[in-house]
N, C-alpha and C positions, 0 to 999 in steps of 0.2 A: 504494500500500500504506500503510495506516494504522499508525503507530508506536504501540506499547503503552507506557504509562507504567510506570516501574519497579515501582510498587506492584502493577500488574496482573500483571506477570511473577511477582512474589512470590506473589500469590494463585493464579495458575495452577500454580506449582510446589507450593504447599502443598496444593492440591486433588489433585494427583497423589500426594503422600505420603499424604493422608487416604484416597484410594481404595485404596491398598495396605493400610492398616490395616483398612478395611472388608472387603476381600477376606479377610484372615486371620481376622477376627472371624466372617465368614460361613461359614468352614470348621470352626468348633468343633463343630458338630453337637450330639451328646448328651453331650459332655465336661462334667464338673463345672467350671464357670467360677470357682468359689470355691476350688478346690483349689490350694494352693501346692506346687509341686514342690520337693523338698529334695534337694540334691546336696552331698555332703561336709560335711554339717551346716549348710549355708546354705539358707535358704528363699528361693525366687524368687517374684516377683510373679505373682499369678493374673491370668487374662484379665479378670476382674471388676474388680480393682484397676487394671489397666492402662487399661481403657476409662474408668473414672471419673477416673483421674489425667490422662489425655490431655484429657479435658473440662475439668478444673481448669486444666491448663496453658494451653490455648488461651484460656480465659476470662481467666486472669490476665495472660498476655502479649499477647494480641491485642485484648483489650477493656479490661481494667483499666489496664495499663501504657500504653495509648494514650490514656488519659484519657476513655474512653467511659463511657456509663451502664452500671452493673453490672446483670446479670440476676439475678433472684431464684431462686437454686437452693440450697435449704436444706442439702443434703448435701455441697456442693462442697468445703468446707474440710477435710472428713474424708479427702480424697484428695490433699492437698498434698504437696509434696516431703518425702521422709523419713518419711511416715506409714506405720503398719502397717495391714493390712486391718482396718477397724473391725467391731465387732459391734453388733447392735441391731435392734430392730423397725422403726426409722425409716429404714432404708436402702432405696434404690430397687431395683427388680428390674434384672436385666441388660438386659432389653428397654427399660426406662425410661432407663437410662444411655445406651444406644445412640441412643435418640430425642433425648435432651437433647444428646448429643454432636453430633448433626446440626444441631439448632437453634443451638447455640453456634457451630458451624463456619459455617453460613450467615450468621449475624449478623456474625461476625468477618470473613468474606470480603467482605461488602457494605461494611463499614467500610474494609477494606484497599484494595479496588478504587477507592475514592473519594479516597485520599490522594495529595497532590501530592508532588513531590520535596522541596519546602521543608518540608512536614510530616514527611517521613521523617528530615530532618536535626534536627528538634527533640529535646530531651532527653525520654526516656521518664518516665512518672509515678513509676516505682520508683527512678529515679536509678541504675539498673544500668548498668554498663559491661561490654562484651564486647570483648576485644582493645584495651582502653584507650579505647573509644569509647562514650559515653553518648548514644545516639540511639534513636529509634523504629526506624530501619532495622536497627540492630544487634540489637535485641530480637526483631524479626521474623525475622531470619536465624537467631537462636538457636532460636526456636520451630520453624522448619522443620527444623533439624538435630536437634532433641530427639526428635521422634516416631519417626524410623527406629530409634533405639536400642530403643524399646519394640516396634517391629515385629519386630526381631530376637528379642526375648524371646518374642513370639507364635509365631514360626517354630519356635523350639526347643520350645515347649510342644506344638505340633502334632506335631512329630517324635517327641517322647517318648511321646505318646499314639497313635503309629502312624497318624496321619492322612496319607493319600496326597494330595498336592496335585495339582490338575488341571494 
């Protein structure tokens, strides 16, 4: 039996997380993906913003913070952490976001699968620490745990819109 490298296990885990995101996105049907649900005076992220934000997150944490070559995605920074849903004619369609999300994910997974344990121990390019540790490994783990928070938002969005899940 061939042993998997640690980075390959992270990639496999993140693929499972991403597949769950894709499952929820695929169940949106005819729901307005731009609509923000408001509860108690608080607006929650729309599926459109979530998809674009997850694309930004993966690009930032698994490509940029790993010191890899950046991808040319003009709209990406409009969906960074803490941003409001942007307006404008220069925004991509939801379909374009999902396609870009897939390209970014495949690129990031190819990078990740090739990393050695020694590379995982290196400081990340953002100099971010998680749990007091500044490493590429810690930022990869953070990226994996970040996406399920938004999957939960998608789950609520579907429930509020009376979508029966298979």
